[in-house]
C-alpha positions in Angstrom: 106.9 115.4 66.1 104.7 118.3 67.2 105.6 121.9 66.2 103.9 125.3 66.4 103.7 127.3 63.3 102.7 131.0 63.3 101.6 132.4 60.0 101.0 136.1 60.0 100.5 135.9 63.7 98.0 133.1 63.6 99.1 130.1 65.6 98.7 126.5 64.3 99.7 123.2 65.9 101.2 120.7 63.5 102.0 117.0 64.1 104.4 115.5 61.6 105.6 112.0 61.1 109.3 111.9 60.5 111.2 110.9 57.4 108.3 110.5 54.9 107.9 112.2 51.4 104.1 112.1 51.4 103.0 113.1 54.8 99.6 112.8 56.6 99.9 115.6 59.1 97.5 116.7 61.8 97.0 120.5 61.6 94.8 122.1 64.3 93.2 118.7 64.9 92.4 118.0 61.3 94.3 115.6 59.0 96.1 117.1 55.9 98.0 115.2 53.2 101.0 117.0 51.6 104.1 116.5 49.7 106.8 118.8 48.4 109.7 118.9 45.9 112.4 121.6 45.5 112.6 122.8 42.0 115.8 124.0 40.2 115.9 127.2 42.1 116.9 126.8 45.8 113.9 128.7 47.1 111.1 127.5 44.8 109.0 124.5 45.8 106.2 122.6 44.3 103.7 121.7 47.1 100.7 119.5 47.0 98.2 120.0 49.9 95.2 117.7 50.0 95.6 117.0 46.2 95.8 120.7 45.3 99.1 121.8 43.7 100.8 125.1 44.6 104.0 126.8 43.5 105.7 128.4 46.5 108.7 130.6 46.9 110.3 130.7 50.3 113.0 133.0 51.7 114.5 133.3 55.1 113.8 136.5 57.1 114.2 137.6 60.7 114.3 134.2 62.3 111.5 132.8 60.1 110.3 132.4 56.6 108.7 134.7 54.1 106.4 132.6 51.9 105.0 133.7 48.6 101.9 131.7 47.7 99.4 132.5 44.9 100.2 136.2 44.9 100.1 136.5 48.7 103.0 137.1 51.0 103.0 135.2 54.3 105.4 135.5 57.3 105.9 132.3 59.2 107.9 131.1 62.1 108.1 127.5 63.5 109.2 126.2 66.9 108.9 123.1 68.9 106.9 122.4 72.1 110.0 122.8 74.3 110.6 126.3 72.9 106.9 127.2 73.5 107.1 125.9 77.1 110.2 128.0 77.7 108.6 131.1 76.2 105.6 130.6 78.5 107.9 130.2 81.6 109.8 133.4 80.9 106.7 135.3 79.8 107.8 135.8 76.2 105.0 136.9 74.0 105.7 136.1 70.4 107.6 133.4 68.6 110.9 134.4 67.1 110.6 136.8 64.2 108.2 139.6 63.5 104.6 140.0 64.5 102.2 140.0 61.6 101.2 143.7 61.8 104.5 145.2 62.5 106.1 147.6 60.0 109.8 147.8 60.6 112.6 149.8 58.9 114.2 147.6 56.2 117.4 149.6 56.5 118.8 152.6 58.5 117.4 155.8 57.2 115.2 158.8 57.7 111.4 158.9 57.9 110.3 161.2 55.1 106.5 160.9 55.1 103.7 159.1 56.9 101.1 157.9 54.4 98.7 156.7 57.0 97.5 157.9 60.4 96.4 156.1 63.6 92.9 154.7 63.3 93.0 154.6 59.5 92.1 151.4 57.7 94.7 150.0 55.3 94.9 147.2 52.9 97.8 144.7 52.6 100.4 146.2 50.4 99.2 149.8 50.7 102.0 152.2 51.3 102.0 153.4 55.0 105.3 155.2 55.4 108.3 156.5 53.3 111.9 156.0 54.6 114.8 157.5 52.7 118.0 155.5 52.7 121.1 156.1 50.5 119.3 159.0 48.7 116.4 156.8 47.7 112.9 157.0 49.0 111.4 153.6 49.9 107.6 153.3 50.3 107.0 150.6 52.9 103.7 148.7 52.6 101.2 147.5 55.2 102.0 143.8 55.9 98.3 142.9 56.6 94.9 144.5 56.1 93.5 146.2 59.2 93.7 149.4 61.2 96.8 151.5 62.0 97.0 151.2 65.8 100.2 153.0 66.7 102.7 155.1 64.9 106.1 155.1 66.7 108.0 157.6 64.5 107.6 161.1 63.0 108.8 162.6 59.7 112.4 163.7 60.0 113.3 161.1 62.5 116.3 158.8 61.9 115.6 155.1 62.3 117.8 152.0 62.6 117.4 148.8 60.6 114.5 146.7 62.1 113.2 149.6 64.2 109.5 149.4 64.8 107.8 152.2 62.8 104.1 151.4 63.2 101.7 148.6 63.9 98.6 147.5 61.9 96.0 145.4 63.8 93.6 143.1 62.1 89.9 143.9 62.8 89.4 140.6 64.6 92.3 141.4 67.0 90.9 144.7 68.1 89.9 145.0 71.8 
């Protein structure tokens, strides 16, 4: 079975044999061996990739998965070749789920403060905007390292859950 996996906006083609515990998969043309086992918690997994062990926490989000691996947070979506073909036919850009550099409102609220400006370099996890919800201020971090490309909101503006607040573009994506 061939699937497309986008991790933080980077596309990978994965070919998986079905129904095996230890899998030799082809990822972007290279062979990778992996196995996994769910631990006592439903979202924690022990994964071995090319004989290297990893502890991984996974949680569903916005049509994809949020993966916590070795102190890093990765956003991933997976879809099959048929879905990719349909997306191409109808002209859809991204796979289901968020784009890697999008900062969206986690809940309805009010934009209190912008902590970054367009053109500013930010690091992953750096606060870029503050949204107040239910009388609490929530500092929202940059999802990736890069440059703030576009700010869609202003202080004092009300926002809905999942509304796009700003975008961060990786340096290698800049035009």
